[in-house]
N, C-alpha and C positions, 0 to 999 in steps of 0.2 A: 476153220480147221484147228482152232486152238483148244487145248484142254488144260484145265487147272486141277491140281490134286493137292489137298492139304490134309493133315491129320491132327486130331486132338484126342488125348487120352482122358478117360473118365473112369478111374479105378481100373478094373480089369478089362473094360471095354475100350475099344479104339474106334472113333468115328472118322471115316474117310470121306471128306467132302470133295465132290467131283463137280466140275462146271465145264460147260462148252459141249463139244461134239465128241462122241466116242465112236470111232470108225476104224477102218483098216489101218489108217495112218497113226491115230492117237491111242488105239487100244494097247500097244506095247507099253506106253507110259503108265497106264492104269495097272497093267499086269505087274510091272516092276514095283510100283508103289505098294500094291497089295502083298507082293512076295516079300518085300522088305519088312513089312509088319509081321508076317508069319515067321520069317527067319529070326526076328527079334523076340519071338515067343508070344506075340500079340495075336491070338487065334480067336478072340471074340470080337468080331468086326461088325460095324454098322456102316454100310455104304450109302451115303447121302447123295441121291441123284436129283435133288430138287432143282439144281442149277444146270442140269444137262438139257441141252436143246435138241439133241439128236443122238440116237443110239442104233447101230445096225447089228447084224448077227455076229460080227467080230467082237463087239462089246459084250454081247450075251455070252459068247464063248469064254471070254476072260472071266466073267462072273461065275459061270458054271464050273470052270476049272478051279477057281479059288474056293468055291463052296466045297468041292470034293477034297481039296487040300486041307482046309480047316476042319472038316468033319473027320478026316483021317487022324487028326490030332485032338479029337474031342472038343473042337471049337464050334463056333456058330458064325454065320454070315447073314445078316439081316439087311434088307433093302428099304430105303426110304424114298418114296416118290408119290406125289399126289397129282402129277401131270398125266392127263389122259393119253397124250401121244407116247409117253414112255410106258405107261401101264399097258397100253394096247399091244406093245411089242412082247411083253411078258405073257399076256393073255392069248394072243394068236399062236404063240409057240408052246403054250401049255406050261410054261415055266412059272406062272402064277401059282401053280399047285406044288412046285418044288421049293420056291423061295418063300420066306416069311416077308411080306411086304407091308410096310407101315406108311401112314400119311404124314408122320413127323418124326424127327429124331427123338423127341420126348417120349412118344408112344413106343418107339423101338427100344429105348432105354428102359422104360417101365416093364415091357415084356421080358427083357433080358434079366431084370432084377427078380422077376417071378420065376425064372428058370425056364 
């Protein structure tokens, strides 16, 4: 039931590294961390889910809400995950068509650099 969230800035991009389980109990921590970035003007976000072991619909809700928030400020939110169990959650819900999902932080950063 633990969740770790850390951030690192790369120019205009902020990478939010998330580890552990994202569920009804831990999703508010992720929401707060993302909201802090947006409030600080960091609206081009890469959310790295490589170390996430579980994510439920509450976690998806947080990501969808933050996507709407950053888009409203002409920002972007890219997802990084190469794990089948996490990608399956996006695919089943159709959110793989809504989010730009990359298999590494490097590929997400490269895509961001291209616009």
